[in-house]
Structures are given as C-alpha cells and as structure tokens.
C-alpha positions as CSV (number, residue, x, y, z in Angstrom):
1,M,82.6,67.6,122.3
2,K,79.0,66.8,121.3
3,S,77.8,63.2,121.0
4,K,76.9,61.8,117.6
5,T,73.2,62.1,118.5
6,D,73.6,65.7,119.6
7,Q,75.5,66.5,116.3
8,Q,72.6,65.0,114.3
9,V,70.1,67.1,116.2
10,C,72.1,70.2,115.7
11,R,72.5,69.4,112.0
12,K,68.7,68.9,111.6
13,T,68.1,72.1,113.5
14,R,70.5,74.0,111.3
15,I,69.0,72.6,108.1
16,G,65.5,73.4,109.3
17,R,66.5,76.9,110.2
18,R,68.2,77.4,106.8
19,Q,65.2,76.1,105.0
20,R,62.8,78.4,106.9
21,L,64.9,81.4,106.3
22,A,65.4,80.5,102.7
23,G,61.6,80.2,102.3
24,V,61.0,83.6,103.9
25,L,63.7,85.4,101.9
26,L,62.9,83.7,98.6
27,G,59.2,84.6,99.1
28,A,60.2,88.2,99.8
29,T,62.3,88.2,96.6
30,L,59.7,86.6,94.4
31,F,57.2,89.2,95.7
32,L,59.1,91.7,93.7
33,G,57.8,90.3,90.5
34,S,54.4,89.4,91.7
35,G,52.7,92.5,90.3
36,A,52.6,94.4,93.6
37,T,52.5,98.0,92.6
38,Y,52.8,100.1,95.7
39,L,54.9,100.3,98.8
40,Q,52.7,101.0,101.8
41,A,53.7,104.4,103.1
42,Q,53.2,105.6,106.6
43,E,49.6,106.2,107.7
44,G,48.2,109.5,106.3
45,T,50.7,109.7,103.4
46,Q,50.3,108.9,99.8
47,P,51.4,105.4,98.8
48,R,54.7,105.2,96.8
49,E,55.3,103.0,93.8
50,R,57.4,100.0,94.6
51,Y,60.5,99.3,92.6
52,Q,60.1,96.4,90.2
53,A,62.8,94.0,89.1
54,N,63.2,95.5,85.7
55,W,65.5,98.2,84.3
56,E,62.7,100.6,83.4
57,S,61.6,100.7,87.0
58,L,65.0,100.7,88.5
59,K,66.1,103.7,86.4
60,E,63.8,105.8,88.7
61,Y,66.4,105.4,91.4
62,Q,68.2,108.6,92.5
63,T,71.5,108.6,94.4
64,P,70.8,109.9,97.9
65,D,72.2,113.2,99.1
66,W,74.0,111.6,102.1
67,F,76.3,109.8,99.7
68,R,76.9,112.8,97.4
69,D,77.6,114.9,100.5
70,A,79.8,112.4,102.4
71,K,82.7,112.2,99.8
72,F,85.0,110.1,102.0
73,G,84.5,106.6,103.4
74,I,86.5,103.8,104.9
75,F,86.7,100.2,103.5
76,I,87.8,97.4,105.7
77,H,89.3,94.1,104.4
78,W,89.6,91.8,107.4
79,G,89.2,88.1,107.5
80,V,90.9,84.7,107.9
81,Y,93.4,85.7,105.2
82,S,95.0,88.1,107.7
83,V,96.3,85.1,109.6
84,P,98.9,83.9,107.0
85,A,99.4,87.6,106.2
86,F,101.4,86.8,103.0
87,G,101.0,88.1,99.5
88,S,97.4,89.5,99.7
89,E,93.8,88.7,100.6
90,W,93.9,86.3,97.7
91,Y,96.2,84.0,99.7
92,P,93.3,81.4,100.1
93,R,93.2,80.9,96.4
94,N,96.8,81.3,95.5
95,M,98.0,78.9,98.3
96,Y,96.7,76.1,96.1
97,D,98.3,77.3,92.9
98,S,101.5,75.4,92.5
99,T,103.1,78.1,90.4
100,S,102.6,80.9,93.0
101,S,104.8,82.2,95.7
102,E,101.9,81.7,98.2
103,F,102.0,78.0,97.4
104,K,105.7,77.8,98.2
105,H,105.4,79.9,101.3
106,H,102.5,77.8,102.5
107,V,104.4,74.5,102.2
108,A,107.5,75.9,103.8
109,T,105.6,77.5,106.7
110,Y,102.6,75.2,107.4
111,G,103.3,72.0,105.5
112,S,101.5,70.4,102.6
113,Q,98.0,71.6,101.7
114,K,96.9,68.0,102.1
115,T,97.3,68.3,105.8
116,F,97.0,72.0,106.4
117,G,94.4,73.7,104.3
118,Y,92.9,77.2,104.4
119,K,90.2,76.0,106.8
120,D,92.9,75.3,109.3
121,F,93.7,79.0,109.6
122,I,90.2,79.7,111.1
123,P,91.0,78.6,114.7
124,M,94.0,80.9,114.5
125,F,91.8,83.9,113.6
126,K,91.1,85.0,117.2
127,A,90.7,88.8,116.8
128,E,91.6,89.1,120.5
129,K,92.4,92.8,120.3
130,F,89.5,93.8,118.1
131,D,87.9,97.0,119.6
132,P,85.2,98.4,117.3
133,A,84.8,101.6,119.3
134,K,88.5,102.4,118.9
135,W,88.4,101.6,115.1
136,V,85.4,103.8,114.5
137,A,86.8,106.7,116.6
138,L,89.9,106.5,114.3
139,F,87.8,106.5,111.2
140,K,85.8,109.5,112.4
141,K,89.0,111.4,113.3
142,A,90.2,110.6,109.7
143,G,87.2,112.6,108.5
144,A,85.3,109.6,107.0
145,K,81.5,109.9,106.8
146,Y,80.7,106.2,106.0
147,V,82.3,102.9,106.8
148,V,82.1,99.7,104.7
149,P,83.4,96.5,106.3
150,V,83.7,93.4,104.1
151,A,80.9,91.1,105.2
152,E,82.2,88.1,103.2
153,H,85.2,88.0,100.9
154,H,85.9,85.5,98.1
155,D,87.1,82.9,100.7
156,G,83.5,82.2,101.8
157,F,84.0,83.0,105.5
158,A,81.2,85.3,106.8
159,M,82.2,88.0,109.2
160,Y,78.6,88.1,110.6
161,K,75.9,86.0,112.1
162,T,74.2,84.0,109.4
163,N,71.8,81.2,109.2
164,L,73.0,80.2,105.8
165,S,76.5,78.8,106.7
166,K,78.3,77.5,109.7
167,W,81.5,79.0,108.4
168,N,81.1,82.4,110.1
169,A,82.8,84.5,112.7
170,V,80.2,83.9,115.3
171,E,80.5,80.1,115.3
172,M,84.2,79.9,114.5
173,G,87.4,81.9,114.8
174,P,86.7,85.1,116.8
175,R,83.2,83.9,117.9
176,R,82.0,87.4,117.6
177,D,79.5,89.1,115.2
178,V,82.2,91.4,113.8
179,L,79.9,93.0,111.3
180,G,77.2,93.6,113.9
181,E,79.5,95.1,116.4
182,L,80.9,97.4,113.8
183,A,77.5,98.4,112.6
184,T,76.4,99.3,116.1
185,E,79.5,101.4,116.8
186,I,79.5,103.1,113.4
187,R,75.9,104.3,114.0
188,K,76.6,105.2,117.6
189,Q,79.4,107.5,116.5
190,G,77.2,109.2,113.9
191,L,78.6,107.6,110.7
192,I,76.8,105.8,107.9
193,F,77.1,102.0,107.9
194,G,77.6,100.0,104.7
195,L,79.0,96.6,103.8
196,S,80.5,94.7,100.9
197,S,79.8,91.2,99.6
198,H,82.4,89.4,97.4
199,R,80.4,86.1,97.6
200,I,79.7,85.6,93.9
201,E,83.4,85.2,93.2
202,H,83.5,82.2,95.6
203,W,82.1,80.1,92.7
204,F,85.6,79.7,91.3
205,F,87.8,80.9,94.1
206,F,89.1,77.5,95.3
207,N,89.4,75.7,92.0
208,F,93.2,75.4,92.2
209,G,92.5,73.4,95.3
210,R,90.7,70.6,93.5
211,Q,93.9,68.6,93.4
212,F,93.8,68.2,97.2
213,V,91.2,65.6,97.8
214,S,91.8,65.5,101.5
215,D,91.1,69.2,101.8
216,V,89.2,71.2,99.2
217,L,87.4,68.1,97.8
218,D,86.7,66.5,101.1
219,P,82.9,66.3,101.5
220,K,83.1,67.5,105.1
221,Y,84.3,70.9,103.8
222,A,82.2,71.1,100.6
223,D,79.9,73.8,102.2
224,F,83.0,75.9,102.7
225,Y,85.3,75.4,99.7
226,G,82.6,74.5,97.1
227,P,81.7,74.7,94.3
228,A,85.4,75.4,93.3
229,R,84.4,75.6,89.6
230,E,86.2,77.3,86.7
231,E,85.7,81.0,86.2
232,S,84.6,80.2,82.6
233,D,81.7,78.2,83.9
234,D,78.3,79.9,84.3
235,P,77.3,79.9,88.0
236,S,74.5,77.5,88.7
237,S,71.0,78.6,89.7
238,E,71.5,77.0,93.1
239,F,74.6,79.1,93.7
240,M,73.0,82.3,92.5
241,N,70.0,81.7,94.7
242,D,72.3,81.2,97.6
243,W,74.0,84.5,96.7
244,L,70.6,86.3,96.6
245,L,69.6,84.8,99.9
246,R,72.8,85.9,101.6
247,C,72.5,89.4,100.3
248,T,68.9,89.7,101.4
249,E,69.8,88.3,104.8
250,L,72.4,91.0,105.2
251,V,69.9,93.7,104.2
252,N,67.2,92.4,106.6
253,N,69.5,91.8,109.6
254,Y,72.0,94.7,109.3
255,K,70.2,97.4,107.3
256,P,73.2,98.8,105.5
257,Q,72.8,102.1,103.6
258,L,75.5,101.0,101.1
259,F,76.0,97.6,99.5
260,W,79.2,97.2,97.6
261,F,79.7,94.4,95.0
262,D,82.9,93.2,93.3
263,W,83.2,92.7,89.6
264,W,81.8,89.2,89.0
265,I,78.2,90.1,89.4
266,E,78.4,91.3,85.8
267,Q,78.0,87.6,84.6
268,P,75.1,87.5,82.1
269,A,73.5,84.7,84.1
270,M,73.3,87.1,87.1
271,D,71.0,89.6,85.3
272,P,67.7,88.6,86.9
273,Y,69.4,88.3,90.3
274,R,71.0,91.7,90.1
275,K,67.7,93.3,89.2
276,S,65.8,91.4,91.9
277,F,68.3,92.4,94.6
278,A,68.3,96.0,93.6
279,A,64.5,96.2,93.7
280,Y,64.4,94.5,97.0
281,Y,67.1,96.7,98.5
282,Y,65.8,99.9,97.2
283,N,62.3,99.1,98.5
284,K,63.8,98.3,101.9
285,G,65.5,101.7,101.8
286,R,62.1,103.4,101.3
287,E,60.7,101.3,104.1
288,W,63.5,102.5,106.4
289,N,63.0,106.0,105.0
290,K,66.8,106.1,104.3
291,G,68.6,106.5,101.0
292,V,70.6,103.5,100.0
293,V,73.4,102.9,97.5
294,I,74.6,99.9,95.5
295,N,78.2,100.1,94.3
296,Y,79.2,98.1,91.2
297,K,82.1,97.8,88.8
298,Y,81.9,97.9,85.0
299,A,79.0,98.8,82.8
300,K,77.8,95.2,82.4
301,S,76.5,95.0,85.9
302,Y,74.0,97.9,86.1
303,P,72.9,100.6,83.6
304,D,73.9,104.2,84.2
305,G,71.9,105.7,87.0
306,V,70.5,102.4,88.4
307,A,73.4,102.2,90.9
308,V,76.7,104.0,91.6
309,L,79.8,103.1,89.5
310,D,82.9,102.2,91.4
311,L,86.5,102.2,90.0
312,E,89.0,100.0,91.8
313,R,92.4,101.7,92.4
314,G,91.6,104.2,89.7
315,K,89.5,107.3,88.9
316,L,88.2,109.5,86.1
317,D,89.9,112.3,84.2
318,A,86.8,114.4,83.8
319,V,83.6,115.4,85.5
320,R,80.9,112.6,85.4
321,E,77.4,113.9,85.5
322,L,76.3,110.9,87.7
323,P,77.9,110.3,91.1
324,W,80.7,107.7,91.2
325,Q,83.3,106.3,93.5
326,T,86.9,105.3,93.7
327,D,87.8,102.4,96.0
328,D,91.5,102.5,96.8
329,A,93.7,101.0,99.5
330,V,96.3,102.6,101.7
331,G,98.3,99.4,101.1
332,D,100.0,99.3,97.8
333,S,99.9,95.5,97.1
334,S,97.3,94.1,99.3
335,W,93.8,95.0,100.6
336,G,94.1,92.8,103.6
337,Y,97.0,92.8,106.1
338,A,100.2,91.3,104.6
339,A,103.7,91.4,105.9
340,G,106.0,93.5,103.7
341,N,103.1,95.7,102.3
342,T,104.1,99.2,101.5
343,F,101.7,102.2,102.0
344,K,100.6,105.4,100.3
345,S,101.3,108.7,102.0
346,A,98.7,111.0,103.5
347,R,99.6,113.6,100.8
348,Y,98.7,111.0,98.1
349,V,95.4,110.3,99.7
350,I,94.5,114.0,100.2
351,T,95.4,115.2,96.7
352,N,93.6,112.3,95.1
353,L,90.5,112.8,97.3
354,I,90.4,116.5,96.2
355,D,90.8,115.4,92.5
356,I,88.1,112.8,92.7
357,V,85.6,115.1,94.5
358,S,86.2,117.8,91.8
359,K,84.9,115.3,89.3
360,N,81.7,114.3,91.2
361,G,83.2,111.3,92.9
362,N,83.7,109.8,96.3
363,L,86.8,108.1,97.8
364,L,86.3,104.8,99.7
365,L,89.8,104.2,101.3
366,N,90.7,100.7,102.5
367,I,92.7,99.5,105.5
368,G,93.6,95.9,106.3
369,P,93.8,95.2,110.1
370,R,96.0,92.4,111.5
371,S,94.4,89.1,112.5
372,D,94.4,90.2,116.2
373,G,92.3,93.2,115.4
374,T,94.9,96.0,115.5
375,I,95.5,98.5,112.7
376,T,99.0,99.1,111.4
377,D,100.8,102.3,112.5
378,E,101.4,103.2,108.8
379,E,97.6,103.1,108.0
380,T,96.8,104.9,111.2
381,Q,99.2,107.8,110.4
382,V,97.7,108.1,106.9
383,L,94.2,108.3,108.3
384,L,95.2,110.8,110.9
385,G,97.0,113.0,108.4
386,T,94.0,112.9,106.1
387,G,91.7,113.9,109.0
388,K,94.0,116.7,110.0
389,W,93.7,118.3,106.5
390,L,90.0,117.8,106.4
391,D,89.6,119.4,109.8
392,V,90.9,122.6,108.3
393,N,89.6,122.3,104.7
394,G,86.6,120.0,104.9
395,E,84.2,122.8,103.7
396,A,85.7,122.5,100.2
397,I,85.0,118.7,100.2
398,Y,81.9,117.8,102.2
399,G,78.5,118.7,100.7
400,T,80.1,120.2,97.6
401,R,79.2,119.7,93.9
402,P,81.4,119.9,90.8
403,W,81.9,123.2,89.0
404,K,81.6,123.6,85.2
405,L,85.3,122.7,85.1
406,Y,87.0,120.2,87.4
407,G,90.3,122.1,87.4
408,E,93.4,123.0,85.5
409,G,97.1,122.4,85.7
410,P,100.1,120.7,84.1
411,T,99.8,117.3,85.7
412,K,97.9,114.7,83.8
413,S,95.2,112.8,85.8
414,A,95.2,109.1,85.8
415,S,92.1,107.6,84.2
416,G,90.2,104.3,84.4
417,A,90.3,101.3,86.8
418,F,93.7,100.2,88.2
419,A,95.2,103.5,87.3
420,D,97.3,105.0,90.2
421,Q,98.3,108.6,90.0
422,K,101.9,107.8,89.3
423,V,102.9,111.5,88.6
424,P,102.3,113.5,91.8
425,F,100.2,116.6,91.7
426,T,101.8,120.0,92.4
427,A,100.8,123.4,93.6
428,K,100.2,124.5,90.0
429,D,97.4,121.9,89.7
430,I,94.1,123.5,90.7
431,R,90.8,121.7,91.5
432,F,87.3,123.3,91.8
433,T,84.3,122.5,93.9
434,T,81.2,124.6,94.7
435,K,78.7,125.0,97.5
436,G,75.9,127.5,97.0
437,E,77.3,130.6,95.4
438,V,80.8,129.9,96.7
439,L,83.6,128.5,94.6
440,Y,86.6,126.7,96.1
441,A,89.8,126.6,94.2
442,T,92.3,124.1,95.8
443,A,96.0,124.0,94.9
444,L,97.3,120.5,95.2
445,G,100.5,121.6,96.9
446,L,101.8,124.6,98.9
447,P,102.4,127.5,96.6
448,S,105.9,129.1,96.9
449,E,105.3,131.5,94.0
450,K,102.4,133.2,92.4
451,T,99.4,131.0,91.5
452,F,97.8,131.6,88.1
453,I,94.3,130.3,87.6
454,R,93.4,130.7,84.0
455,S,89.8,129.6,84.3
456,L,89.1,132.6,86.5
457,G,90.7,135.4,84.4
458,A,88.4,138.4,83.6
459,K,88.1,137.2,80.0
460,S,87.1,133.7,80.9
461,G,83.4,134.6,81.3
462,N,83.3,132.8,84.6
463,G,82.4,135.8,86.7
464,V,83.8,138.8,88.4
465,I,85.5,138.0,91.7
466,A,84.4,140.0,94.7
467,G,86.5,138.3,97.4
468,L,89.0,135.6,98.1
469,E,90.3,134.1,101.4
470,L,92.6,131.3,102.4
471,V,90.5,128.7,104.2
472,G,91.7,128.1,107.8
473,S,93.9,131.3,107.9
474,G,93.3,134.8,109.1
475,E,96.0,136.1,106.8
476,K,94.8,138.6,104.2
477,V,95.6,137.2,100.8
478,K,96.8,139.4,98.0
479,W,95.2,138.7,94.7
480,A,94.2,140.3,91.4
481,Q,91.8,139.2,88.7
482,K,93.6,140.0,85.5
483,A,92.5,139.5,82.0
484,D,94.0,136.1,81.5
485,A,94.1,134.7,85.0
486,L,93.3,135.1,88.7
487,V,96.7,135.8,90.2
488,I,97.2,134.9,93.9
489,E,100.4,135.9,95.8
490,P,102.0,133.1,98.0
491,S,101.3,133.3,101.7
492,A,104.0,133.5,104.4
493,S,102.5,130.3,105.9
494,Y,99.7,127.9,105.2
495,P,97.2,126.4,107.7
496,S,97.7,122.8,106.5
497,E,100.0,120.5,104.6
498,S,99.6,118.9,101.2
499,A,97.0,121.3,99.6
500,V,95.6,124.8,100.2
501,V,92.0,126.0,99.6
502,Y,91.0,129.4,98.4
503,K,87.4,130.4,99.0
504,I,86.1,132.7,96.3
505,S,82.9,134.8,96.1
506,F,81.6,136.6,93.0
507,K,79.8,139.9,92.4
508,K,76.2,139.4,91.7
C-alpha cells in the first residue's frame, strides 16, 4: 500500500505524463491540417504527397496488396468480460439493465451491483495461462495471414500499455501488455498484426448503471465508467479528442497494419475526427513503408475507397469491385467467451470463406478465449479443420482475385450485415477465383455425381478449356466441355473435406 503522499505524487506524475502525451499526439494530429504538403521520403527519392484530412485527399488511398492477398484473418475478443462469462461480451452493460438476464444472473451470483460492480471483476482477470506463442501457432496452423486482437472493447478496459488511462491490463488484472505480447509474437511467426478499437461506444455503454451511485456514479471510478451518457447524445469534443488520442497512441506504439472500428464512429460529430485519424494513420503507413488498412461498418463512416468496408456476421451476394471484409465469430451468440455458447462447424467456415473470397472479400474469424487465457476445444477444432482444408486448397484462396462471375448454383447466398448463411451450400454450388491465367472452380461440397458448370459451357463465351485437375490429388479427372456446361465426373476419393477445387487452364 502506498502512503497518501506517494499516491498524490503518483497521481501528479500520471497527470503530467498524460498531458505531455496528449500535447505530442494532438500536435501531430493538428499538423495534418497545417498545410504541410509532402511526406519526407527516404534520402535520394522523390517526396510523396502527404494525405490531408479531407475526403478528396483520402480518396487517393489504395487497399494494399497484402490485405487483398491474405483473405483470412483471426479476430480475438478477450477482456474482463470473459470473467463472468455469461451472455456475451456485452455483460458489462447488460448487468446494470434490470430487465436483462445478465442483471438477474449478476445479483444471484455476485450480489447487488451496489457492492459488486463491473470494476470488481478486474482483479479476477488473471490470464494465468495466456501463452501468445501458442495462440499464434494455432492461428498460423489455421491458415490465417493476419491477426486482430481487440485493444479496447466498449467496457473501457485497455488490453495494452497506455498513458491515457490507469484502467489497463499492465497496471491491473493480468499485469501484462497483452496487445504488445501478441504483436511481437504475431510478427515473429510471420503474420500481419492488426488491432481493433471499440472505444467510441464507451460514451453510452454504462448508462444503465447510473442508478448505482456507489459504483458507476462514484467519482473514484468516473475515469473508468464515464461518461455513461445516452446513445442519443452527441459525444462531447472532450470524449472525441480522447478517442483520437487513444487511437494515435495505438498507432505510434504498436504500429498495426490494420485498424478495425465498430459501428459508432459513423456519428456525424465524428466526421473531422475520422478524417484526421485516417490521414494520420495512412501517412504513418507511408512512413513505415507498409500498407495499412482501416475497417469500418456502414457507409456513413467512410466514403467508398477511403477505407475497407466490413460486414458483421454477414456478407455480400455479388462481387464488389472494391475489397471488403466479413467479420464473423466461431461462437454463435457471443464474441467473447461465455458459458453455453454454441459454435459453427469447420465446414460452415470453409464454405463461407470460399464464397466471400469469390466476391472480392476477406474473412476475419473471431474466437473468444477464457479468462485464464485458454482457447476452447470447440474453437480450436474449427481453426484446425479450416487450416487442414487450406493446406490442400489454399492456392484457390490466397493471392486470388474474383472472376467475371462469383459462381453459380441452386443455394441462395445470404446478403447484408447480420445475415448468417442459414441454408448450407452443397456440391452443386460452384465458386470461382482466378490467379494469373488460371481459373479455380470450387464445389462447396464433395460431388457424388456429375458436376455441371454452366458458366464454362462451350457456348458461354468464357473460353476453351485446355486442362483440368483436382487440386491436391494425383487422380486424373474425367471431364468434357459440352455446349451448355463443363461436365466433371465424380472422383473415387477427394483430398479434403467440405469442398473440392478444380484448377482449370484455357487454350490461348
């Protein structure tokens, strides 16, 4: 225990440190609009124009090839909410809503919110079995090319070392820089490091808790729970400045190549802050000589082409000219760990990955580790099953681009955000991708009878086929390009489960 004098000194040191950092970061941000025209390039090269904080300048952005080639990434929702492990990662909000099951569960399990608030879970979040090397090895075996841990969720607890809040995993709970350790290991094992910030939603996240004066409204915890305003209230300039400072701190200290935002950045009041952050981050990417990506939801946040569109638990039903991404979870009802959660199958993940990639998209697949840092067996098996398929068929996914048609088949594709693929794909559903002069046609099942691909019939005008092989198999495939369809005979056995890939070449 520190003495009162020591506590005052520490507090002054923290405030001074925060103010100095805020000044540096705010100065860097304001510099974006100061009229500076060029980004200093390396000696001996031509200077490059610096992105400005306006849409005209930001529309010069191009999605980097690493993202377009990667196709598959891992999302990680892990935080204090994994301790109660009930309902979902929105437990910290819902535990204060008297109409919710989380509220009732909390009272029955931990007692009144007056005496046991969300803050009281923090010492219980120990992460004693957290092994970043083991995590990343699993993600790599799953076939992922980039990894996106949540840096801060709506609950306001930072999973990284920050000078802007004492409520972080280095000073409390695990007492480890979770984000930093993961970033180091992700890069060490040859994957791309990204992160997500859900900070802006913290504005209203604890508003149900305002009825608990001894907890959410206690001045001692105002810097954690606050502001706890209504979602209908415009965020204050102070709060938006804090958001911008936290984002730029993450960029400066962790150098992510992908920065993922949740939906609430679309607020009209956020417009200048969104532009300022994008310009700052994109200029940093140029400084690092690395392509960077911002993910956003809904058209109100960024114009087409300025950043990469992301659809939560959904996808598109057609090819999109611009790159895009689906973020989905292995868990059906929660992104974070929660008891009783059910899980998708590896087949679901594999066939939807193929479908998404055929339409110029990426899949960011989420897992939710337990509070001790272990990953569930169910999620592990889904990841390993996906990786096993990609080991055989990855050439039809990685580095590919969409064909003139995404595919064909009887099963209707889900479309839009929060649109699961409720009707499973079958072997009669075909998806196309290309790489150079090669066309890949993937059947979203194991064909037990002849496969008919209408888009590749001789009369389709899509080329004369010179050769066809089953990826991952030495078996000679019997096929014929007839007038109305390419007809492929079923094989005696297939090299992988869930889906099979045919590699097609054309006569020149």
